[in-house]
Steps between C-alpha positions, in 0.01 A plus 500: 500500500332659198139611534266470201386835365288352222505320169397559140359247258691482173579253223813348360581537127296183431184637664520289817378660823782625722541764770752753625534560873613813683660444842642737760798394712649750744605793278475312169228433244511163325332433167458126438436414136390161365802266530690478172223685318414838361193676635257628238267764650216714375493876557269446799733241652796734448316779681419264787868402523593868509251557782629202701861611458407852618328355805798279575741794466289697747531217755880489497 
């Protein structure tokens, strides 16, 4: 079963609040985006995503 590594607040193209989730499952990293949406992120949110993905990669 996938373990949550963390999540990042973001928005969809219409400005609605959404989030992206980073999960770790065995030797894989899963990035879960808003269903059927695009994720619009600020520079800070992008850096946080980068950090979470690095942490997840270190765990696998």
